[in-house]
N, C-alpha and C positions, 0 to 999 in steps of 0.2 A: 729520194723520197722514200720514207719508211712505209712499208705495206701494212695494211690492216692486220694481216695474219701475224706479222712480226710484232706489231704494236700490242695485239690482244692475244697473243699465243698462250695456250693453256699449259700450266704445269701438269705432268701426268702422273707423278707419284709423290705422295707427301706424308708426313707424320704428325700425329697429334700427341703431344708430350704431356699436357696438362693432367688429363683425366685417365690415361691409360696406364698409370703407374700403380694402380690398386691391385697388387699381386703379391699378397703375403702368403707365407707358407704355413700351412696348419699342421699340427702334431698328428701322427698316426697312432692308432691304438697301441698301448703298451707303454713301457718305461720311456719317458722323454729322453733320458740320457743316452738311450741306444739309437735314437732317430737320426737317420742320415737323409737330408732333404735334397731333392734334386735342384740344381742350379738352372733356373728357368731361361736365362738369357745367354748361356753359353753356346754361340753359334759356330759350328765347325766350317771352315772354308774347305775348298776342294784339296788343297795340299795339307800336309800334316801340321797343324797349328799347335802353338804352345797352350798349355792349360791356362785358363783365365785366372786372374788375380783372385777372384772370389773363390775358385776351386783351390788354389794354392794356400789361401788363408784358412779354408776349412780343413785342410789336411794338417795344419798346425794344431787343430783341436783333436789330438791323437785318439782320444777315447772312442769317438764315433767313428773316425777313419779306420782305426785299427779293428773295430768290430766288423767293418766291410772287408778289409784285407784278410782277416782270418777265415773268411768264407770264399777266399779266391786261391788261385794258384800263383799269385805273385809274391816273390820273395820280399820280405821286410824285416830287417834286423831290428828296426826301432820298434816294431810290434811283436817282436819275438815270434814271428810267423816264418819259419824256414823249414827246408827239407833235411833229409839225413845227409845230403851232399851239397856242395856250393851251387848257387843258381846257375842256369845257363840258358841260352836262347831266348827267343821271343814267342809270344802267343798273339795271333790275330783272332779275335773272337767276335761273337754277335749273336745273331739268331740263325737257325738252320734255314737253308734255301736263300741265303743272301749272296751267293757267289763263292762260297768257301772253296769248292772244288776247282773252280776256274782260277782262284788266286794261288792255290797249290800248284797247278800246272805252270802258271807264270813264274813263280818263284823258283821252282825246279828248273825251269828252262834257263833261268838267270844264273844257275849254278849253285843255288842254296839247296841244303838237305832239310826239306820241310815235309812234315807228315800232315795228313788229314785226320779227322776225328776217329775214322774207323780203321786206321792202320793198326799193325801188330804192336808197335811201340812208337815213342816219340823220337822224331829224327834229330840229328846233331844241332842243327841251327834253330830249330823251332818247330811250331805247330800252327796250322790254321784249323780251329775247332771251336764249334759253338758249345760242345759239351764241357769243355774245360773254362767256360766263363764264369762258373760258380763252383764252389767247393765246400759243400756242407757236410761235416762229419756225420756219418750215419746214413747219408743218402747213398744208395748203391748205383754206381756207373752202369750205364747200358753194357750188356755183355759183349758188344762189338767194339767197344773203345778200350782204352788203355789208362793205367794209373801212372801219374807223374809225381807222386808224393815224395819220391826220394830226392828229386831235384826240381824246385820251383822255377818258374820262368823269371828272367831278369827284367822284362819290360812287356807290357801288354798294350795292344792296339784294338780299338773298337771300329769294326767294319760295318756300315749300314747299307741297306738297300731300300729303294722306294717302297713305302709301307704296303701299298695296294698290291704291288707285284709280289712282295715277299708274302703277305698273308695268303694271296691266291694260291701260291706254290705250297706253302707250309700247310694249309688246310686240306690239301690232297683230295679235293672234291668228296669229302666226307670220311676219309680214312684216318684222320689225325690221331684220334684217341685210341685207336687200335695198335698204335705203335708202342714198343715196349719202353721207350724212353719216356713216355709221359709220367709214369710213376717217379722217375728221377727228377723231372722238371717240377712237378707238383710237390715234391719233398722239400725243395729249397725255396720255391716261390709260391705265393698264395693264389693258386690257379682257380680254385673254387670260390663260391660266393659265401659259403657258410660262415656265419658270425662276422661278416664283413660288410660294411655299408657301402655299396657300390651302386645303389639305385640312381641317385642323382635325379636330375630333371628327366622325365621319360621322353623318349622320342616317339615319332608317329608309329602306329602299328606296322609291323613289318610285313604282315600278310603271309608269312611263312610258317608252315607247320613245323613243330619241333622235329628234327631229323638229324641223321648224321652229318649232313652238310652244314646245318645251322650250328650244331654243337662244335664241329671242327673249326668253323669260321670264328666263333666266339673264343675258342681256345687259342687259335692262331693269333687273334688280335691281342689277347692278353699276354701271350708269349712275347710279341712284339714290344709291348710296353714294359713288362717286368723284366725281361732279360736285358734289353738296352739300357733301361734306367739304371739297373744294378751295376752293370759294367761301366757306365758313364762315371760312377763314383770313384773308380780307381784306375781307369785306363790312362795312359800317358798321352795319347793322341787318338784322334778320330779322323775317319775319312769315309767317302761314299764309294761303293764299288763301281757305280756309273762313271766316276771320274778317272778311273785308272787309265782309260785310253787317252783322254784329252789332257791329262796331267801327269806325264811320266815322272814328275818330281816325287810323288807319292811313293812309287816303288823304289826310286833311287834313294830315298830317305831310309826306307826300311832296309833295303839291301846294304847301303853303305855303313849303316850303323851296326849291323850284326854279321858282316862277312866281308872278306877282302876280294871277293870275285869282281868280274867286269860288270859294273852297274852304271855304265855311262848312259848319257841321253840316247845316243844312237843305238846302243845295245837294247835298252828297254823298249825303244820304238820298235826295233826289229822283231824282238820277242812277242810284243803284242799283236803284231801283224801275223806272226806264225801261229799263234794260239788261236786268234780269231776274235770275233765280236762278242760272242755270247757269254754273259756272266753267270748263266745257270745251265745245269748239265742236261736239262730237258728229261730227267728221268722220272718225273712225277706226272700225275694226272691233276692238272690245276684246276681250281674252282673257277668257274666262269662268273662274269658279271659281278665282280667285287668292286663295289663303289662306296664312297663315303656315306651316302644316303642309306645304303643297305646296312653298313656297319653300325651306323648311328641308330638305326631301328632295332638292331640286335642288341647292341650294348653301348649306349650313348656315352657314358662316362668314359669307357676305355677308348672309344673312337676319338673323344675329345683329346685324351692323353697321347694317343698315337699321332694326332695332328700336331700337337705341341712339340713331341719329340722330333718329328719330321722337319718342322719348320725351323726349330733352333739348330738342326744340323744342315740347313741350306736347302731343304726341298721347297719348291715353290707350289703351293696349292692354289687352284682356282678360288678366287675370293668368295664366289657363290657357293663353294663347297665347305668353306671354313666354318665350323661350328662356333657360335659367339662365346661359349664358355671357355674356348681356348685362350682368350685375352687374359684370363685370371690364373692360370697356372695349375699346377698339381704338386703334391708332395709324396715322397716315398721314404720308407723306413722299415724296420723289422717290427713284427706284431708282438714282440715280447722281449724281455731282457735275457732270456736263456738261449745262448748261442747254439745249443744242441737241439732246441725244439722250434725256435721262432723262425719265421719265414719272411721273405721280402715282399711287400705289399705297397700299393700306391692308391691314392684317391685324389679327387678334385678338390681344390681349395674351397672354402666355404662361399665365397662370392660367386664363383662359377657354379657351384651346386645349386645355389638358391636363385640363380639369375632368372630362370624361366618360371619360377614359383612366385616371385615378389611382383609388386606393382611396377608399371612402366615408370622409368625416370629418365630425364635427359642426361644425367650424369652417368648412368649405367649405359645408356645409349652410346655415348661418347667413349667410355672405356672399352666396351664391347667391340667397337669398330676397329680397335687396335691399329690405328694408322701408323704408329711407330714402326710396326713390322710391315705394313702393306705399302708403304710409300718409299720411293727411292729417287732422290734428287741428284742430278749431275751439275755440280758446281760450275764446271767449265761452260755449259750451255747457258746457265742463268746469269753469268757474271755481268753485272751492271745493266742488265736488260730490264724492260717494262714487261711485267708478267700480269696476266689476268687470271685470277684465282678461279678455280673451277668449283663452283657451288652448285650442287644438283638442283635442277630445274630453275635456276635463276637467270639463265640466258638462253633457254630453249627457243629455237626458231628465230633468233636474232642475227644469226650470222656472226655473232661475236665469238663464240667458242666452239671448239671441237669436243666430241665426246671422248674425253680422256679420263684419267683417274680423278675421283671426286673426294679424295680424302686429304688433300693438301691443306696446310695451315700456314697462315701469314708468317709467324716466326721462323718456320722451317724454310720457307722460301727466301726470306731476307737473310737468314743465317747462311744459305747456300749461294749468296752473291747477287741476288737480284737487286736492282737499283731502286724499283718502284713496283708496288703491287696494287692491281686495281680490283676492287671487291664489287661484284655486281649485286644489286639489290632488287628484290621482287617481293610483293606482298606475300607473306607467309601462307595465306590461304590459297593463293594461286600456285605456289610451289606444291602444296599438298594436293590439290585437285589434279593438276597436270601430272604429278609424280605417280599418284595412283593409277591414273589412266595408262601410263606407259610402263608401269611395273609388272603388269600381267600377273596379278596375284590370283590365280585361278581357284585357290581355296577359298576365297571370299567373293561373294556375288556383288557386293556393293562397298562403297567407301564407308558407309555407315556401319555395316557388319564388321568391317575391319577395325574401325575405331572403337566400336563397342566391345570387341574382343580385346583390343589393346589395353583399354582403361579399366576393365572390369575383370578382376581375378576370378570371379564366379563364372564367367562365360566359358562355355565348353572348348572354344578355340583360342582361349587366352594364351596358353603356352606356345601354340602355332604362331599367333600374331607376334608375339615377343621374339620368337626365333627368326622370323622373317624381318622384323624391324631392326634386330641387333646384328644380323650377319653383315660382315664387311662389304659383300658384294651385293646386298639388297637394301631397298628402301632407303637410300641415302638422302632422299628429299625430305626425310624427318630430321636430319641433322640441323641443329640451330646455328646461327651465325656465330655465337660464341665459341662453338667447336673450331670454326675456321679462324676466328680472330684471336683466340688464346688471350694474351695480355696486350694485344697490339691495337686496341680500339684507339684510333688517333685523336687524342685529346689535347696533345701538346703540338706546338708548332713543328718541332722536330719529326714527330710521328706523322703529321700531315704531309711532310715532304716525301715520305716514303710509302704512304698508304692513301689511297683514294677510293671513295665510294662512286659507283655508277648506277644510276637509276634505269632499269629497263625500259620505262615509258618514254625516256628522254635520251636514248642511247647516243644519237649523232651529236646532239648539243653537249652532252656530258663529255664525249671524247674529244670534241673540239676544244671545249674548255680545258681539259687536263693536258692536251697536246700543246696548247699555247702556254699553259703555266710551266710545262716542262721543256719548252722551246724545241719540240719535235714536230717535224713535218709529216703528216699522215694522210694517205690517200683514202677517202671515204667512199669511193665509187662502188666498192664491193659490199657495202653495208646493207644488210636486209633488215628493214624495219619490222619490229615485232607487232603482232596484233595487240590491241589494248586488253587488258585483263579485267576492266570493270564490269563489261557485260557478263562474262563468264562468272565472275564473283557474285553478281546480283542473281543470276539464274540459279546458283547454288544455294541461295537463301530461300527460294520459293518452296512452298509446301509440297512435300513428296519428292523433292530434289534429292541429290546426292549427299547432302550433309543436314542432319537433324540439328535442332536448336540445342540440344544437350551436347552433342558432339562438337558443335561450333564453339559454344561457350568453353567447353573443357580445352579444346586446342588453342583458342586465342589466350586463355589463362596460361597454359604451359608455355606458349611462345609469346608472352607479353613483351619480353625484351626485344625480341625480333621485330615485333610490330612497332614498337617505340623507335627503334633505330630506323626503320623504313619511313615512319612518319616524320622523323626528324630531318632526314636527308632527301626524301623524295615527296615533300609536301606538294610540289607542283603536279604531281601525278593525281588523276581523278579518283584513283582507288586509295589514296593514302588516308582518307578519312575512315572512320570505324564503320564499315559496311554492316 
């Protein structure tokens, strides 16, 4: 006998493919011919992966690629970018405080001759140095570093660290801009805001007075985005410093490609144990309480771009922390055609920049949830199984579902091997009322205040309402059924064989009907019958209740397709009529 949990098991991570693809790259100020745009969906695995096809194709457009290479220390015959001597060795680079000293210790212990950025000179096999990640003529290197212009590097790797950890360490609790290397950094990258539109949708007030700590945090945040996005454009491979211990293949790849010393799995594992766990040298006074909400309040556009960078290199952020603008990407390039004077700069794409300024829309809601990124399906576990789609607030209290991920879509579930998908239906007003009650939106006293702010751009809390509505980890009860169904509305006989609707008010009857049609024996003893929604809905319509007539009319107009689908399939439910 197939248990109810197996029959109605929830899918926990899904992807929305239809509306989340609006991610075009906008031109940065300056000559478009010099623009080099960041590749938004190039995700790095733990081990050293090959460059993406898009990246390789972009390198064939040599004009823009050479513009980047000429501001690096990577040897390139094709671009005429060479030193006085033949190239030699490798460079591992990124941002300062990303574990560079730790990596130098590991590579030296493996027998390679590798120097850090503050050595007297470059070592024979290569260097681990953030300073040499960019090379703009006319920018003076920090006095404590060394020049490598005589012989450029043969290969470059980008090493990243968790952004919050890196920014906390790099900002040095307020001492960042006192460092002598800041002039070098701002010479090649556009660290200041002057003449550059980075305002974007404003975040909530930070509540922090302007101080050395605030300025250092903002600078470290920009450093993370600008430095890593620039090196992305020409680095052969990328990896995360946190993966070094768990994936010895990273070090084996670097070592074996550049030296003939012992880089076996056993030797790399042994060295990692000898060196220890810490990826940072603990020689700085880190800034405390560095969170995404704090960074967004200080500089929301750069916080968004840092999240995009982190996610495309495999860092998993809590969905409730992900800023909705991150679904729309960002662009980077030089701010002018003159290689002697132009600097690297980045900005949000126009859709993301305007997201919290425009009117609420269901299409933007679907795109901002970015389910393509936040959903992970395991085909082996779905193979030929009967799966109940997790639609927020459609099965609450029924015993039908577990609280798992609510961003799955029917086409993804079917594509990953599910044999049949059950789609729970509930009156859209009931989903709204229950969802707001459980969402704990303390910024809004009532559902009316939330909906007033959501639909009216003139409301003081309009941007806050949009922010909460669009975030992947918040207010998923606002997602319409079309988000979940995609193009899989079962209109044909074939589609009806793989997709079935279940009305919440008739849960047991619906499940018995479907189990009989699919010839599956189901034990219904554990089914918890839900309370009827009609009384709650009628109460919501009373004067002075949680929903005004204006908000009710607006909501039903926005979700007319959901209501029609519910009335079509759940006409036997007492709340199916237009309440």
